[in-house]
N, C-alpha and C positions, 0 to 999 in steps of 0.2 A: 504494500500500500504506500503510495507516494504522499509526501508532506510538503506543505508550503505555508509560509507566514505572510500575512497581509495586514496592512494598516487601514483602519476604517474610521470615519467620523459618524457619530450617531447622536441624536438628541439626548438630553439629560434624562428623559423619561422613556427611553426606548424599551421595547418588549423583546423577548427572546425570538418571537416570530419575525420581527423587523430585522434583528441581527442575522437570522438564518437567510432571509430574503436578500440581504445585502451581500452575504457571502456567495450565494448562488449567482447573483448578477455580476459580481466582481470577477469570479472565476469561471463563469459559464459551466457550472456543474449542477447536478441534481442530488446525488447521493454522497453524503459526507458526514463525518463527525468533526467536532472542533473543541479546542480548549483556549480560554483566554490567557494570553501570556502576560499582558500588561494593560492597565486601564488608568488613565489620568484625565483630569478635568482641564480643559482649555478655556480660560475665562479672559483671555487677552482682549477679545472683542465682546463687550457686554451685550451687544445686540445679537450675538450668535454664540452663546456659550454652549459647548458641546463636549462629549466624551471623545478622547482619542483612544482607540482600542487596537491593540495588536493581537491578532488571532492566529493560532496554529490550526491548519485545516488538514485532515486526513481523508484521502479519497482515491479510489482506483481510477477515477477519471482524470486525475492530475498527471501531468508530465513533469517529472522532476526527481529530486533526490529523495530517498527514504528518510524518514524522520530519525534523528539521533536522540537516543534517550539521554536525559540529564544524568550526569554522574551522581551516584548516591553514596551515602556514608556506609561503608562496609564494616560491620562489627562481627568479627569471628569469635564464636563461642567455643570455649573449652574450660573444663574445670581447672582452676588455677591455684586453689588452696592459698589464696592471699586475701587478707582482710584490709578493707579500706574504710576509713571514717570520713564522712563529708560533713562539714559544718555550714549550715545555712541552706534554706530551701527555696531561695530565689532562683532565677533562671540558671545562673552559673553553677550553683550547688546542685540543683535538681538534675540538670542534664549531664553533669559529670558523673553523678551517682547512677543515673539511669543507664548511661553508656557502659560504665564499669560492670554494673549488674548484668547487663545483656551479654557482656564478654566473659562472664563466669567468675567474677570476683564475688567475695562475700562483703556486701556493702551495708553499712549503717549510716543513715542520714539523720542528723540531729538538728532540731530547730528550737531556738530559745523561746519563741512564742507559741501560740496555740494553733489548732487547725483553723482553716480559713473561715468557717462559719461561726465558730466561737470568737474568732478575731473580729468578724463583722459585727457581732453583738456587742463586743467591747467598744468598738469604734462608735457605734450608734449611741451607746450609753455615754461615752465621753462627749459627744457632740450635743447631747441633751442636757448633761449635768455639769460639764467642765471638770469631771473627776478623771484624772489621767490614769491609764492602765498600762503598766510597764511591759506587760506580756502581749497585749492586744492593742496595737496602734497602727498608724500608717507606715511606720518604719519596720516593725518587727512582726513576725508571724508567717504562717504558711504562704508561700508564693513570693515573699519579699516585698519591697516597696512598690515594685511595678504592678502588683495585683490591684492596687488602689490608685493608679495614676493613668487611667484611660486604656492601658494595654497597647501603646503604640509599638509597631513592629518595623519601623523604618531604621535603617542603619547606613552610615556613610563608610563603614569599614570595608576594606577590600580583602579579597582572598578568603572569604568565608562562605562562598556560595553553597558548598556541600553541606556545611554545618547549618546554614540558614534554611536550606530546603528541609533538613531533618527536623529542625525546630518547628517550622511552619506545618509540616505534615503531622508532627506529633500533636500540635495544637488542634488541627482540623480533626484528627482521629479522636481527640478528647472532647470534641463538641464545639470548637470555634467555627465561625462562619467560613465556608470554603473560599470566599472572595479574598481572604488574606493572602492567598497564594499568588494573586496577580494585581491587586490594587497598588497604585503608586505610593499611596500613603495609608497602608493598612492599619487597622486597629481592631482589637477584640472587644473593648468596653469592659469596665470593671465589673459590671453585672455578669457578663459571660465568663470572665476570667475566674471568678470564684468557683464556678462549676468546672471549668477546665482544669484548674490546679488540683482540685479534689480527684477528678478522673485520672489525671496523670499519676497522682499518688497511689491510687488503687492499681494502676498498671505496674508501677515500680514494685509494690508489695506482691502482686501476682507473679512477677518475675523472680521473687525470692528475697527482695530487699527488706531491710528493717527500717522503720520510720519512727523516730521518737520526738514527741513534742515536749515543751517546757523543759528542755535539756540544753545546757549551756557549757561550752568549752571555757574552763577557768584557768587552766595552767598546762604546762608541758614538762615532760621529763625527757631531757636531751642527752645523748651520749655519742661522742665522736661524730658530730655532724649528722646525726640521725635521730628522728623522733622515735623514742622507744615506747612511750606511753602518753596518753592524753588524759588529763584530769577533767572529767565530765560530770558536772554537779559535784558530788563528793566521791564519785567512783573512779578508780584507776583502770583505764582500758588500754590493753596492748593492741598494736596495729602494725601493718606493713606499710600503709600509705595514709597520709593525712592531707585532705584537701580542705582548705578554708575559703569559704565564699560568704563572708559575713556581711557584705554590703558596705556602703559608705558611711553608715551611721553608728556602727558598733565601736565607739571610741575606747571603751574599756578593753575590748579584744585587741585593738591596735596597741594599746599601752602594754598589755600583757606580752604580746609578741615582741615588741621592742625591748622590753625588760629581759626577755629571754634570748636576746642577741640576734634577733631577726632584723636585718637592715632595711630601713625605709629612708627615702629622701622626700623632700618637698617637691611639688610640681605645680604648674599653672592650673588654676581652676577659675570659678566664676561665682560672684555673689551679686545680689540685688534684691528685687522685690517682685511681687505678682502685679500684673495690670489686669483690670477687669472692665468690660464694657457690656452693655446690652447686646445680645447676639445680633439683633436686627440692624444695629449700626454697622457691624462688620459685614453682614450680608449686603446691605445697601452699598457700602464702599467697594466691595469686591465684585458684586454681581449687577449692581444698579437696580436691584429689586429686593424686597424683604424676604421672599421665598423663591426657591427654584425647584420645580418638580423633578424628583429623581435624585436629589442631592440633599444630604441631611443639614449641613450648616457650613458656612464659609470659614476658611482658615486663612492664616497669614504667617509668613516667616520674614522677619525684618532684621537687617543689619545696618550698623552705622559705624564709621571710623572717623570720629571728630578729630580735627587737627590738634596735636599735642595733648591727646586724651587717650583713655583706655578704649578698646573696642567694645561696642555695645551691641547686643543682639537679643532677640526673643528666642525662647526655648520652651519645649514641652507645651505647645499651644493646645488648649482644650476647648474646642468649639462646643457650644451647648453644654458647658460643664459647670463645675463648682470649685471654689477655692476652699481648701481643707486645712485643718490644723495638723501639721505633720511632725510635731515634736517627737523625738526619740527618747527623751529623758524628761523627768518631771518638771524641772525648773528652767526649761528652755522653751522658746516660742519661735517657731518657724512655720512657713506656709508652703503648700504645694497645690497642684491642680489635678483634677480628675474629671472624667465624663463617662457616661454610660453608653452602650452601643448605639442607641438611637440619637444621641447628641441633641436632644430636644429641650434642654433646660433653657432658662431665660437669658443666661449670661454666657459670655465667652471670656476666657482668661488665658494668660501666658506669663511665663517668667520673663522679666526684663533685667538682664544681668550684664555686668562688666567683667571682661576677662582680666584676671589679675595674676601677677607674679608675686609669690610669697615674700621674697627678699625685698623687692621694691615696695610692697605693701607695708611691711614692718620696718623698712629702712635699715636692715641688717641681715647678715647671714642667719638663717633660721633652720633649726632642727625640726624633724617630724613631730616630736613631742611638743615643741613650742608652738607649732602651727595648729595642732589639735587644741592646745590650751587657749590660744587666741580665738579660734573659731567658736569654741564652747562659751567663752566669756561674751562674745558678741551675741550669741543666741540667748544668753542669760540677761543681757541688757534689754532685749525686747520683752522678755518675760517680766522683768522687774518694772519696766515702764507700765505694762498693762496690769501688773499684779495678778497674772493669770494668763489665760489663753485667748482673750479678745485680741484682735490684730490691730496694731498701730496703722493708721492710714491717712492719706490726704488725696486730693484730686491731682490728676496729672498737671493741670494748670497751676495749682498751688505749689507743687513740687518745682516746676520750672521757674516760677516767679518768687519762690521762697515766701509764700503768703500763708497767713494763719488759716488752717483748714476749717472747713465747715463742721458743724457738730454732728451731722448724721448723713448717711448715704444708703441707698439701696444696694444690697450685695447678696451673693450666694453663700458667703462665709457663715457657718452655722453658729459661731460663738461670739458674734458681734464685733463691731469696729470701734476703735478708740482714736479720736483725732490726735494727730501727732505731727511735729515738725520732722517728717521722715528723713529729710535731707540731712538733718543734724545727727541722726542715729546711725547712719551708714558712714563708713570711712570717707573722709573728705574727697579724695581723688575719685572714688567710686561715685559719690554723689554728684560731683561736678561733671563727670563724664556722662552719667545717666541723664543729667539735665540736657546736655547737648544732643545726646542720642534721641531722647524723647521729642525734642524740637524737630529733629529730622523725621521721626516717625509720623509726627502730626502733619508734615508736608506730604508724606507718602500715602496716608490713609485718611480719607475725609471723615471727620468726626472723631478722630482718635483722641483729640484734646479733651473730649467730654468724659473720658474714663477716669477710674480711680487707681491709685497705686497702693498696694497693701502688703504690710508685713515684711519679713525677712525671708528671702529665698537663698538658702546656703547649701543646698544639697544637689546642685546640678552635677557635680562629680566630686571625687575624693581630692582633698588637698595634698595627699601624700601618696607615694608609690613605692612598692616593695622592690628590692633588687632581685631579679630572677634571670634564669638562663633561657636559651632558646627553646628548650623543651618544657618551659614553664615551671621547672623546679626552682625553689628559692635558693639564691646564691649561698653556697656553703652547706647546703643540706641535700641529702640523697633522696629523701622520701616525703618532703614537705612541698606542697603546691598551694599557692594563694592565687585565686582567680576572681574574675568578675569586677564589679565596681570597686570592691574593697582592695583590689590589687593595684588600682591606679592605671590599669591598661585597657579598661573597657567601660562602656557606659550605655545604659539602655538594655532592653530585654534581649534583642537579637545578638548584639556584640558580646554581652555578658554570657549568654547561653553558649555562644560559639567559643568563647574563651574557656569555659568549663569543659566543653567537648574536646577541644584541642589538648587540654591537659590530660583528660581521660585517655585519649587515643595515644598520647605519648607514654603513659603508664602501661597501656596494653602492649605497645611495641617493646617496652623494656622487659615484658614477661612473655613474649611470643616464642 
C-alpha cells in the first residue's frame, strides 16, 4: 500500500466528512485511510482563520513510496535481578520507572505525596479554607506539578522524538485525547490528567512495579562513589540503582543531596508574576471575534528584549484557565496557572517572567545552597506580605506606571487578591525589565493593558543543576541518576519524561 503526505486548509469547524472529501479531491482517489500528522491554527488573517493540517494518506490507488513506520522505543525484557528505587512520580520519575519495569528490573516508585484523587481533595480543601496541606498540593503528589498545570505537551527539545512518541502513546492508551499525537500545541487538561496518571499507575503495578505513597527519601548511605542504601521515611532500603526525579520544588531533597556530596551548580532561570485577562479580550485580539467555532480559546506567546534589560517572555499560557496557589511549603506564597481540557473558564493567564543569571542577580558568585536560600526567602516575602495565601496584585497599568493599585479586581484566583506595590516586591532589575516588556506586550496585543499582574511566579525551572555524565549518571557516582526538572536539564512534561526514559535506557544498556 502506497503512502503520501499532503497539506490541507480547512475551516475551524470542519467535519470528518469534509476532510475525507478534501483528501479525495486533492489526490483523485476513492479508497483510502488516513492519519493526521500535524494540525495548527493559522490566524494571521483574521478574516480567514483556518486549520493547517498535514495528513498521511494510505491507498492502493496512490503512486509513490511505501509508508515508513516511525521509529519506536524498543524495550527488551529479561529478568535482570536488579533493584531500582525511583523517587518522584512526575513524568521523569514515572517513565523511568515504567521503562525499567518493562525491561525486567524490580522497581519501587516512591512519592512523598498522596494518590492523585486524595491530592485533588486536599487541593480543593486548601482553596476553600486556606489551610495548607504539605502532602497534597500543587507541587507534590501523584503525577507531579504538571498534573495540575493544564497538561501541556509541547517541547522545544531536540533529539527526543522516540521518547516523545512513547510518552504520547502511553498517555493516549491511558485515556488522553488521541489528538495529542498531532496537534501543534497539544494539551491533556488537568481534569483528564488525573484519570491518566491513575491509569498509568495501574499499568506500572500490573507490570510488577511497586508504588508507595506518603514515602519520602530523607538520606543516603554512600560508599566509594556508590549509593549502597536509601533512607526512606525511617526504613533503610538497599538498591542497585537510585533515580531521583523530585521536581523543582523539593528544596529539602536538594539540600540533603548537596550535604551528601552530590555536586550542583547554579544556572539561569526565570522569575516574575502571572498576568490575567478576561479570555474574551484575548480572543478579540487574536481572532477579531469573541468566539471561533471549532477552537476552544485563543492563546498567545510573547517575547521582548528591552535594551539594557533582562529578556522578558510569557510562559505556560493557560487559555480559559485559572491562577492557582502553588506553594510547596507552608510559609511561602507563589502562583501558577492551570486549565481544564475544554478551556472554557472566564479568564486567560500566563506567566510573565524575566530570564535571570544567579550571579548577576545576587551580585556575587553564588553556590547552589545560597541560590535555594535566596529563592525561598523571596517566596516567604510574598507570604509575609499577605499573611497567608491571598496573592499580592496590581493592574498591568499600575505596574508600568508605579501607581497605587486598586482595592479589588475580578480574578480566577481562589484565595483572593491583596493590592500591593508588586514592582517593589520583585528584585529591582526584574521589575524594571518587566515594566519595559509589558509596555511592549501592550503594543502587540490590543487590550493587554487592561489585565492584572498577580503574585510571584518562581517555578518556571530549577535555579540549580546537578553535575552529571552523558549517560545521565551523577558525576562521581556509579548508580545515582537525577532526572527531570529537578536535575536542571529538563522542563515540562515531555522533556522531563524523555529525560527519565533516557536515563532508564542507559541503565538497561549497562545491564544488557
